[in-house]
Residue, then its C-alpha position, 0 to 999 in steps of 0.5 A: m587371850e592370844t591376839i597374834c598367831p605364835s606360829c606366823g605372827v599374823p593377828l588372829i582377828i585377821s586370819r579368823t575373819h578373812e581368807w586369801r582366795n582367788g587373788c583376793i583378801a575375802n571376808r569369810a562371813d559374806g565372801s566379799a573382797n575387802f582389802s588390799v595390802y598397800e603402802a601408807s605413803f602411796h595413799n597419803g601422797v596421792f591425796e596430798r597431790l589432790e589437796r594441792q589441786l582442790g584445797p582442804t575439801i579433799n579431806r572432807m571427801v576422804y572422810i565421808a567416803g571412808r566412813v561409809a565404807a568402814a560402816e559396811i565392813a564393820r557391819n559384815l565383819f563377823s556375820s553376813r546374817a542381818l539378825t546376828q549383826r543386830l545382836l552383835f551391836r546390841s546389849p549385852l554383846y556390843r561391848l565385846t564387839q566394840r573391843k574386837l573392832i578396836l583390835f581390828t583397826r589396829s590389826i589393819g594398820m590404822g594406828r594406836i586406837e584406844l577406846l576411852a569411854h563408851r555408853r551406847g547412845k550417850e557418849g564415847a571417846v577415843r584416842v588415836s596415836d600415830p594414825f597413817h592418815l588423820a581423816h581416813c582413820t577418823a572415818v574408819i572409827l566413825g564407821g564402826l560407831d555409826v553401826m553401833y548406834g544405828f545412825p550417823v553420830s556427830f564427832t569432834a576431835r582435838v589434838e592432845g600431845e602427839a595424839y588426838l582425842g575424839e568425842l561423840v556429841p550426844g543427840k546430834k547427827d553429823s551432817l558430813g555422814g548424813e543419809d544423803a552420803y550413805r545413799r550416794l556412796a553405798s557400794e556393791r559387794f565385791i564378790p570374786s569369781p571362783l578360779q581353779d588355782g584360787k587358793m595358792f599360798p601354803s597356810c599356817r597350820r595354826c591360824g590359816a593365814p598365808l605363811e608368806l604374809g607373816r614372812s613379808f610383813s610384821f604386825d605391831l598391835q600395840g602401835g597399830v602399825i604394819t611394816e613391810r619387812e624387806t623395805g621398812d615401808r608402813c603398810i595398811f589393809y586398804g578397803h576396796r569399798s573405801l577406794h571405790a567410794i573415794l573415787r566416786e566422790f572425786e569423779l563428782e568433783l573432777g570428772p572421770e579423768v581422775r582415775g588416770l591421776f590415781v594410775e599415774a600417782e601409783r606408777e610414780g610411787f612404785s617407780a620411786k620405791l623400786a629405785r630405793h630398793p633395787d633388790y626388791g624381791l619381785s621379777w617380771d614373770l608370771k609366777s612372781l607377779r601372780s604371788y605378789l599381787a595375790l598376797r596383797g589382794m590385788g587380783f589373780l594374774s591369769r595371763l602374761e603374754v609377750k605381744g611384739d615389743g610389748v606385753e598383755l596381761e589379764l588380772s582376774n578379780a581386779f577390784v583395785p584396777t588403778v593400783a594394779v595398772g600403775r604398779l605393773v606399768a612401773l615394774w615393766e619400766g624398771c625391768a625394761g629400762k624404758r618408759a611405757d605407754y599403756t592402755y587398759g579396760m575392764e571386762g566384768n571383774t577382769l582387768l585387761l592391760r597392754i604395755t608397750p614402749a613409749g613413742 
């Protein structure tokens, strides 16, 4: 059975379950915006910075929030109907479903995840090699297992060579994924607003994925790694639910100013990337920015307007505003050759951003 489209190179499980529309990577089953394509090093960098401030509790926060978000994605991945969801995770279909979930985790760049054993309600074991982030990858795996079992399950992990082995603990719920966390972190569905120019990429005739996706990224399903062709950066499909849940957890610990920290980390990370790759194929004009952001599921750039010595931008369906703001500010600074000040806010799902020279 084919797992990669022979025409464009995109994993078929991605193109069959998601579509690129209205600036988003949307789940075909329920229409919600699920992912943005994101550099793994940016993800890890911001959490390493926070770990220096908060200590090892940061991985616990990532673990809880990512697990809850992954459970929501797993539940809605193949169908939005509650009855169908129940059937998919019960005998005799659950073994097929679990194989698809493992394939999906590899397709979105989590690493080489192997299901070693699983008897529903009794035992399970997985091996993970080359995870992009240990706590987050563990959370994604457990989110899927939570849905299979119908409740949070306990899990232990140990290092085994260059991989780690995780085992379920039968008959015991994990306090880190308990009902209180599920109620606190459960997120709303991110439903994109329909736009006139919502579908903007030529699609592969064979699988329906944007042709530009296969041109921009290579997918190694054996290793569970996605690579940006132009830069060699490892990338992941980063879940919107996961990012929002993580931000809410951080805000409980640090207050609302933590969003500014995420913006600044993104700004610095993307500035460093542009410095390493001065010929990176992105320019400061509406067409180029619109294509770049929409392909990565970061929103649809509906307006880019010069105002005095600065610019104003509107990004519709901006479900990852901290990422979009930091990235756009960094690009403006790179093109203008000067530092910037910026202000931003949200009107519904639309990001309003103003950038001006600093000072």
